[in-house]
C-alpha positions in Angstrom: 54.1 67.3 -220.0 51.8 64.6 -221.2 51.9 63.4 -224.6 49.0 62.5 -226.5 48.6 60.5 -229.9 47.2 61.7 -233.2 45.0 58.6 -233.3 42.5 60.6 -231.0 39.3 61.9 -232.7 39.6 64.6 -235.0 36.8 66.7 -235.5 35.5 69.1 -238.3 35.7 72.7 -237.5 32.1 72.6 -236.9 32.6 70.2 -234.1 31.2 67.0 -235.9 33.4 63.9 -236.7 34.8 64.3 -240.3 35.2 61.7 -242.9 38.7 62.2 -244.4 38.0 59.7 -247.5 35.5 62.2 -248.8 38.3 64.6 -250.0 40.4 61.8 -251.7 40.3 60.1 -255.3 41.6 56.8 -256.1 43.1 57.2 -259.7 44.1 53.5 -259.9 47.1 53.5 -257.6 47.7 57.2 -257.5 45.5 58.8 -254.7 44.8 62.5 -255.3 43.8 65.3 -252.8 43.0 68.5 -254.4 41.1 70.1 -251.4 43.3 71.8 -248.7 41.0 74.3 -247.3 40.6 74.1 -243.3 38.3 71.3 -242.8 39.2 69.9 -239.2 40.9 70.7 -236.0 43.2 69.0 -233.5 45.4 70.2 -230.5 45.1 73.8 -231.4 45.9 73.1 -234.9 43.6 73.8 -238.0 44.1 71.2 -240.9 43.4 70.5 -244.6 42.1 66.7 -245.1 45.6 65.4 -245.5 46.7 61.9 -246.7 47.2 59.0 -244.2 45.9 55.8 -243.7 42.7 57.3 -242.7 42.0 57.7 -246.4 44.6 56.1 -248.5 46.4 52.6 -248.3 49.4 54.2 -246.6 50.5 52.3 -243.5 53.4 54.5 -242.2 53.2 58.0 -243.7 50.9 61.1 -242.8 51.0 64.0 -244.9 48.6 67.2 -243.9 48.4 71.0 -244.7 48.2 72.7 -241.2 47.7 76.1 -239.8 49.2 77.2 -236.3 48.0 80.6 -235.4 50.6 83.4 -234.9 52.1 82.8 -231.4 50.3 79.6 -231.2 51.2 75.9 -229.8 50.6 72.4 -230.7 51.0 71.0 -227.3 53.3 67.9 -226.6 52.3 65.0 -228.4 53.5 62.0 -230.3 52.3 60.3 -233.5 52.1 56.5 -233.0 52.7 54.1 -235.8 53.4 56.6 -238.5 55.8 58.9 -239.9 55.6 62.6 -240.5 57.2 64.8 -243.0 56.8 68.6 -242.9 57.5 71.3 -245.6 57.2 74.7 -244.3 55.5 76.9 -246.7 55.8 80.1 -244.7 56.9 81.5 -241.1 59.0 79.9 -238.7 58.2 77.3 -236.0 60.2 75.9 -233.0 60.0 72.2 -232.2 60.8 71.2 -228.5 61.3 67.3 -228.6 62.8 64.2 -226.9 62.4 63.1 -223.4 60.5 66.0 -221.5 60.8 68.1 -224.8 64.0 69.3 -223.7 65.8 69.6 -227.1 65.1 72.4 -229.6 65.2 73.5 -233.3 63.8 76.3 -235.2 62.6 75.7 -238.8 61.8 78.5 -241.3 60.0 78.9 -244.9 61.3 76.3 -247.3 62.6 74.0 -244.6 61.7 70.1 -244.8 61.9 67.9 -241.7 61.0 64.4 -240.7 59.7 63.4 -237.3 60.0 59.6 -236.0 56.9 57.8 -235.0 56.9 57.7 -231.1 58.8 61.1 -230.8 57.5 63.4 -228.2 57.3 67.3 -229.6 55.7 70.3 -229.3 55.4 73.1 -231.9 55.6 76.8 -231.6 54.6 79.0 -234.4 57.3 81.9 -233.9 56.1 84.2 -236.7 53.1 86.4 -237.6 51.8 84.0 -240.3 49.5 80.9 -239.9 
């Protein structure tokens, strides 16, 4: 099962490349993002703009709002050189992870999780919600 890095080009939902910096304001050391509508897509997931090294001085953390359609899958991939933390707003997801994505864990509404850089993982939406 091949794993792809998140460094690959991310496109606006229209198919054009998206400038993520346009959604963020530098308030003098506090970076604000107030827009969380769907603006881009990658690996069968739709995303809001998010905060990461692409639009803030962050060197190792990425935070995004993502929508995975009911029954949808974010195919096996890795995040290279940055940490990911997730707060599950609604529904439930199953992560299959580790070498060959043979380990599995289910998270539900209200759960928080941390994904180490370089950990292969695949995400399945187990619910009827985005």
